[in-house]
Every structure is written in C-alpha cells, then in structure tokens.
PLY file of the C-alpha trace (Angstrom):
ply
format ascii 1.0
element vertex 254
property float x
property float y
property float z
element edge 253
property int vertex1
property int vertex2
end_header
17.24 -10.56 -0.44
15.23 -9.26 -3.28
12.07 -7.38 -2.70
9.84 -6.84 -5.58
7.57 -3.55 -5.28
4.67 -3.73 -8.09
3.92 0.09 -8.74
0.91 0.29 -10.43
1.23 4.15 -11.81
3.73 6.23 -11.52
3.10 8.16 -8.13
2.98 5.13 -5.73
6.38 5.26 -4.13
7.37 3.24 -1.39
8.46 5.98 1.73
8.67 4.23 5.19
7.45 0.66 3.82
10.77 0.81 1.17
13.25 2.21 4.24
11.46 -0.30 6.46
12.52 -3.59 3.78
16.08 -2.21 3.63
16.64 -2.17 7.36
15.89 -5.65 7.10
18.63 -6.12 4.49
16.42 -6.37 1.13
17.40 -5.10 -2.03
14.63 -3.13 -3.53
13.23 -3.51 -7.03
10.71 -2.02 -8.35
8.12 -2.64 -11.57
6.13 0.08 -12.77
2.63 -1.06 -14.63
1.21 2.03 -16.23
3.85 4.25 -17.53
2.91 7.98 -16.78
2.38 8.38 -20.47
-0.71 5.93 -20.60
-2.32 7.44 -17.16
-5.84 8.43 -18.72
-5.69 5.06 -21.12
-4.32 2.43 -18.62
-5.42 -0.77 -20.40
-1.98 -1.58 -21.56
-0.44 -5.02 -21.60
2.30 -5.43 -18.97
5.31 -8.04 -18.93
5.22 -8.76 -15.23
8.48 -9.97 -13.79
8.65 -13.73 -12.83
7.49 -13.04 -8.91
8.60 -16.86 -7.56
11.98 -15.19 -8.20
11.76 -12.72 -5.08
11.91 -13.28 -1.51
8.74 -10.75 -0.76
6.71 -9.04 -3.13
4.76 -5.92 -2.45
1.70 -5.06 -4.30
1.24 -0.86 -3.96
-1.83 0.94 -4.62
-3.30 2.50 -7.91
-6.15 4.89 -8.95
-7.86 2.23 -10.59
-10.41 -0.41 -9.18
-9.97 -4.35 -8.75
-13.08 -4.70 -9.81
-12.77 -2.78 -13.53
-11.63 -5.56 -15.50
-13.10 -3.74 -18.76
-10.76 -0.70 -17.92
-7.52 -2.32 -16.99
-8.09 -6.28 -17.78
-5.17 -6.44 -20.07
-2.84 -6.06 -17.06
-5.22 -6.65 -14.00
-5.99 -10.27 -14.77
-2.55 -11.33 -15.63
-1.47 -9.58 -12.42
-4.16 -11.56 -10.52
-3.03 -15.03 -12.08
0.45 -14.03 -11.11
-0.17 -13.22 -7.22
-2.26 -16.37 -6.79
0.53 -18.74 -8.25
3.33 -16.47 -5.97
0.93 -17.44 -2.92
0.22 -20.90 -3.66
4.24 -21.14 -4.09
5.10 -19.71 -0.49
6.25 -16.38 -1.71
5.34 -13.57 0.96
3.15 -10.81 -0.40
2.21 -7.42 1.56
-1.10 -5.90 -0.67
-1.34 -2.13 0.11
-4.71 -0.62 -0.52
-5.35 -1.63 -4.77
-2.69 -3.98 -3.61
-4.78 -5.34 -0.82
-7.68 -5.70 -2.86
-5.95 -7.90 -5.49
-4.97 -10.36 -2.73
-8.72 -10.43 -1.64
-9.79 -11.14 -5.22
-6.50 -13.48 -6.13
-7.56 -15.36 -3.10
-11.43 -15.96 -3.63
-12.92 -12.82 -2.22
-14.61 -9.89 -3.89
-13.87 -6.08 -4.77
-16.50 -3.40 -5.43
-16.99 0.06 -5.42
-17.60 1.00 -1.62
-20.90 3.17 -0.39
-18.47 5.61 0.90
-15.04 6.65 0.48
-12.41 6.95 3.14
-9.97 9.91 3.19
-7.73 11.13 5.63
-6.26 9.55 9.03
-8.67 7.00 10.90
-8.33 4.63 13.67
-9.00 1.05 13.18
-10.48 -1.48 14.78
-7.71 -4.35 15.26
-8.27 -7.60 16.58
-4.60 -8.42 16.45
-2.61 -5.25 17.66
0.44 -6.89 17.94
0.33 -7.44 14.18
-1.46 -3.96 13.27
-2.15 -1.78 15.77
-5.11 0.60 15.44
-3.35 3.68 13.84
-4.55 6.10 13.04
-3.61 5.10 9.50
-4.19 6.97 6.25
-7.05 5.93 4.00
-7.21 6.85 0.19
-9.80 4.47 -1.22
-13.13 4.36 -2.98
-13.79 0.59 -3.06
-13.79 -2.47 -0.61
-13.46 -5.99 -0.49
-15.03 -9.03 0.67
-12.38 -11.14 2.99
-11.45 -14.12 1.17
-12.77 -18.00 2.38
-10.18 -19.32 4.69
-8.45 -15.79 5.43
-8.11 -14.33 8.81
-10.06 -10.89 9.23
-7.46 -8.71 11.39
-9.07 -5.50 11.09
-11.90 -2.96 10.08
-13.59 0.53 10.51
-17.38 1.00 10.09
-16.99 1.88 6.34
-14.45 -1.26 4.99
-12.47 -4.13 6.02
-9.41 -2.79 6.53
-6.72 -6.29 6.93
-6.83 -10.00 6.53
-4.12 -12.50 6.58
-4.17 -15.69 4.67
-0.95 -17.90 4.73
2.20 -15.89 4.04
-0.25 -12.84 2.43
-1.04 -9.56 4.39
-3.59 -7.28 2.75
-4.02 -4.12 4.03
-6.63 -1.18 2.77
-4.88 1.75 4.46
-1.71 3.26 3.30
1.63 2.68 5.60
3.78 4.10 3.15
2.10 7.31 3.51
4.54 10.30 4.57
4.42 13.91 3.15
6.36 12.75 0.00
4.47 10.52 -0.72
1.30 12.47 -0.61
2.46 15.03 -2.50
3.64 12.42 -5.03
-0.11 11.57 -5.88
-0.95 14.98 -5.39
1.15 15.70 -8.69
-1.98 14.02 -10.68
-4.18 17.10 -11.40
-7.24 15.11 -11.55
-6.47 13.79 -7.84
-5.98 17.46 -6.49
-9.45 18.63 -8.21
-11.24 15.74 -6.99
-10.27 16.31 -3.35
-11.10 19.67 -3.65
-14.83 18.73 -5.10
-15.52 16.90 -1.95
-14.65 19.35 0.23
-11.21 17.80 1.59
-9.00 20.66 2.38
-5.50 19.80 1.03
-3.45 22.03 2.94
-5.42 20.47 6.33
-4.52 16.94 4.88
-0.74 18.15 4.34
-0.72 19.81 7.75
-1.85 16.62 9.62
0.42 14.31 7.44
3.48 16.41 8.58
2.16 16.05 12.29
1.54 12.59 11.88
5.00 11.41 9.96
7.23 10.29 12.97
4.40 8.21 14.56
3.31 7.04 11.29
6.79 5.96 10.21
7.46 3.93 13.28
3.79 2.06 12.38
5.06 1.53 9.26
8.30 -0.06 10.44
6.65 -2.08 13.21
4.20 -3.34 10.80
6.84 -4.69 8.13
8.84 -6.28 11.03
5.52 -7.92 12.37
4.76 -8.97 8.82
8.47 -10.40 8.40
8.02 -12.38 11.73
4.71 -13.59 11.95
3.06 -13.57 8.39
6.10 -14.24 5.73
6.86 -17.33 7.97
3.48 -18.98 8.23
2.36 -22.02 7.00
1.47 -21.99 3.21
-2.19 -21.99 2.67
-3.25 -22.77 -1.05
-6.09 -21.43 -3.39
-7.63 -22.88 -6.51
-10.23 -20.61 -7.41
-10.39 -19.49 -11.09
-9.32 -15.91 -12.32
-11.71 -15.10 -14.99
-12.73 -11.59 -16.81
-16.60 -10.69 -16.60
-15.90 -9.41 -20.35
-14.10 -10.38 -23.53
-10.67 -8.64 -23.50
-10.17 -6.07 -26.15
-6.79 -5.95 -28.29
-4.49 -3.51 -27.00
-4.09 -0.99 -30.23
0 1
1 2
2 3
3 4
4 5
5 6
6 7
7 8
8 9
9 10
10 11
11 12
12 13
13 14
14 15
15 16
16 17
17 18
18 19
19 20
20 21
21 22
22 23
23 24
24 25
25 26
26 27
27 28
28 29
29 30
30 31
31 32
32 33
33 34
34 35
35 36
36 37
37 38
38 39
39 40
40 41
41 42
42 43
43 44
44 45
45 46
46 47
47 48
48 49
49 50
50 51
51 52
52 53
53 54
54 55
55 56
56 57
57 58
58 59
59 60
60 61
61 62
62 63
63 64
64 65
65 66
66 67
67 68
68 69
69 70
70 71
71 72
72 73
73 74
74 75
75 76
76 77
77 78
78 79
79 80
80 81
81 82
82 83
83 84
84 85
85 86
86 87
87 88
88 89
89 90
90 91
91 92
92 93
93 94
94 95
95 96
96 97
97 98
98 99
99 100
100 101
101 102
102 103
103 104
104 105
105 106
106 107
107 108
108 109
109 110
110 111
111 112
112 113
113 114
114 115
115 116
116 117
117 118
118 119
119 120
120 121
121 122
122 123
123 124
124 125
125 126
126 127
127 128
128 129
129 130
130 131
131 132
132 133
133 134
134 135
135 136
136 137
137 138
138 139
139 140
140 141
141 142
142 143
143 144
144 145
145 146
146 147
147 148
148 149
149 150
150 151
151 152
152 153
153 154
154 155
155 156
156 157
157 158
158 159
159 160
160 161
161 162
162 163
163 164
164 165
165 166
166 167
167 168
168 169
169 170
170 171
171 172
172 173
173 174
174 175
175 176
176 177
177 178
178 179
179 180
180 181
181 182
182 183
183 184
184 185
185 186
186 187
187 188
188 189
189 190
190 191
191 192
192 193
193 194
194 195
195 196
196 197
197 198
198 199
199 200
200 201
201 202
202 203
203 204
204 205
205 206
206 207
207 208
208 209
209 210
210 211
211 212
212 213
213 214
214 215
215 216
216 217
217 218
218 219
219 220
220 221
221 222
222 223
223 224
224 225
225 226
226 227
227 228
228 229
229 230
230 231
231 232
232 233
233 234
234 235
235 236
236 237
237 238
238 239
239 240
240 241
241 242
242 243
243 244
244 245
245 246
246 247
247 248
248 249
249 250
250 251
251 252
252 253
C-alpha cells in the first residue's frame, strides 16, 4: 500500500503521522511542491504525481494561503483540480491545516484570512470524539475555511472550523503531525521565528509545552489515523462537480 504525502515546502515533515501510516503497513512516498531555493518566490510550476495511483493521499501544511491564487496559483490551481479528481475517484484524502483548507476549496467551500490567528495548544469542540478527540491539538494558522455544502462538520474552536468529513476525505485545521522535531523544523525558517516573536509568542515556552505534550499528542495522532482509515477511508464516495477557477489571469513562470 502506498501513501503519498504532498509537502508544500521543505519544512513540513510528517512526524507521528508518518509513523502511524507506517504502522498500518503503508509505504511512505513524499512529493515536495516548492523547493527550498524558491521558498520566498513560491509561484513555481509543479509536476504532481498521478494521485489516483495511491491508496491514500495526505496533503500537508504550508506557509501560504489557499486563497492566494496570485501568489501561488501556478501550482495551487492544478493541485486543487487533482485533489478534487482524486476525491471523486474514491481515493482517501487526509488534509492537514493548509491541506484541510485545500480540501475545503476543492470540494466547494471557501477559504479566507481569519480574523485572528491560532498559534499554540488548543482544546477543540468535537461533535464526534470517537473520530477526533477534544485534544489539545496544536494550531498554527492564519486563515479559516467555510465547510463545503454536503460536508459533515466535526470540530470547531471559537475562532475557526477545525474538521469536516465528506465522503472519503477528512480535513483538519490543526496539526496532528506536531512533535518537537516538526516544530524545530518549522523554526529553521527565520521569518517564522521572527513573526512568532513579533506577536508575543515565547518560542522556548512553546517548545517546552510541545515537549510536555508529545507522548499524549503522539497517541492522539495515531488514534486519529486509525479512525480515519477505519471509518473515513472506507466510506461511501461523495462526488462534487464545482469548478476550480482562478480569480486572476495566471502569469507565466519566468
């Protein structure tokens, strides 16, 4: 069995989510969209694998927004189309943060800047704790989505939708893949570190909280993957036919 992790940048590693899929016998394959050398000019072309050839697709996070067509549209719009096609073909898809926002837009919802960012460990309100527990889960996002029509909302916080299920797709806003190694990978990007400091987030406190939470968080991540594979990946296929269209004319890649 093959699990494709779509990694939109060079620091979005899979942590316990990798290990959870490996426990179920999946061979992990990784596709990076934006190379490290293009991180600050990310509107690159991308030759995506054929998603329908995989047994499951996991779309990971990113520092960009799913609504930023002009900034990353050269790969964002093709990815949305490919994810929609894979969803309609019955490929199980697990979208995480930016990946969850991708699935919201691909399936007919919308994504926009949030009124307030969520950064750190949060309890969530879950309508189905056997699928997604109340956490705490790690949040690191600046945008939020409106659920697609026909999706089943699963979880929220006061600031944003946190999870939905639609057919064989599960989208989550939080980061079940977090552990100390993943957080430190993110913080290798100087801009992220500087931003956290600018809004008053104490990085050492955040690291200490993540270290304290890691054993319990790893278990929640494994439980979430177990439930996803057992309940969502085997569900009835629900197809959508919404059109993926740009809000501007794509510029040629130089």
